[in-house]
C-alpha positions as CSV (number, residue, x, y, z in Angstrom):
1,M,0.1,0.0,-0.1
2,A,1.5,3.3,-0.9
3,E,1.9,5.8,1.9
4,N,0.6,9.4,1.9
5,T,3.6,11.6,0.9
6,K,1.8,14.9,1.0
7,S,3.5,17.0,3.7
8,P,1.0,18.5,6.5
9,K,2.8,21.8,5.8
10,K,2.0,21.8,2.0
11,D,-1.6,20.6,2.7
12,I,-1.9,23.6,5.3
13,V,-0.5,26.2,2.8
14,N,-2.8,24.8,0.0
15,R,-5.7,25.1,2.3
16,L,-4.8,28.8,3.2
17,S,-4.3,29.7,-0.3
18,R,-7.9,28.6,-1.2
19,I,-9.1,30.5,1.9
20,E,-7.5,33.5,0.5
21,G,-9.5,33.3,-2.7
22,Q,-12.7,32.6,-0.8
23,V,-12.0,35.9,1.3
24,R,-11.4,37.8,-2.0
25,G,-14.7,36.4,-3.5
26,I,-16.6,37.5,-0.4
27,K,-15.1,40.8,-0.6
28,G,-16.2,40.9,-4.5
29,M,-19.5,39.8,-3.4
30,I,-20.0,42.8,-1.0
31,E,-18.7,45.1,-3.5
32,E,-21.3,43.7,-6.1
33,D,-24.1,44.1,-3.5
34,K,-24.8,40.4,-3.5
35,P,-27.5,39.3,-1.1
36,C,-26.5,39.3,2.6
37,L,-27.5,35.6,3.1
38,D,-25.2,34.5,0.3
39,V,-22.4,36.6,1.6
40,L,-22.9,35.1,5.2
41,A,-23.0,31.6,3.6
42,Q,-19.6,32.2,2.0
43,I,-18.3,33.7,5.3
44,W,-19.4,30.7,7.1
45,A,-17.7,28.3,4.5
46,A,-14.4,30.3,4.8
47,R,-14.7,30.0,8.6
48,A,-14.9,26.4,8.5
49,A,-12.2,26.1,6.3
50,L,-10.1,28.0,8.7
51,H,-11.2,25.9,11.4
52,K,-10.1,22.7,9.5
53,A,-6.8,24.3,8.8
54,A,-6.2,24.9,12.5
55,E,-7.1,21.3,13.2
56,L,-4.5,20.1,10.8
57,L,-2.0,22.4,12.4
58,M,-2.9,21.2,15.7
59,E,-2.6,17.6,14.7
60,N,0.6,18.1,13.0
61,Y,2.0,20.0,16.2
62,V,1.0,16.9,18.4
63,K,2.4,14.4,16.0
64,E,5.7,16.1,15.1
65,C,6.6,18.3,17.9
66,L,4.8,17.1,21.1
67,V,5.4,13.4,20.7
68,K,9.1,13.8,19.5
69,D,10.2,16.4,21.9
70,Q,10.0,14.2,25.0
71,E,12.8,16.3,26.7
72,N,10.4,19.3,26.7
73,F,7.2,17.3,26.7
74,E,5.7,19.1,29.9
75,S,6.3,22.6,28.6
76,S,5.1,21.5,25.2
77,V,1.9,20.3,26.8
78,E,1.6,23.6,28.6
79,E,1.9,25.5,25.4
80,L,-0.6,23.3,23.7
81,V,-3.2,23.7,26.7
82,K,-2.6,27.5,26.3
83,A,-3.4,27.4,22.6
84,I,-6.5,25.3,23.3
85,K,-7.8,27.7,25.9
86,A,-7.2,30.7,23.6
87,I,-9.1,29.2,20.9
88,M,-12.0,28.1,23.0
89,S,-12.3,31.6,24.7
């Protein structure tokens, strides 16, 4: 079975590029006086895409940084908890 060789960094950067396009599209919709509900739907879609990018970044952090850096594991966990609290507030 072939292993997925796509890097998490490349995946996140690609997602962010698509989100940039979504945001430019939203700006264009507002400039063209598109219906508010259509604009809101696109804003929610961009928000969901950002949320997914954040999830992937968090997953990568846990797999690549937290697990591999056993020497600083406790401080890395504290940083992760701080980040999660900031996201949730």
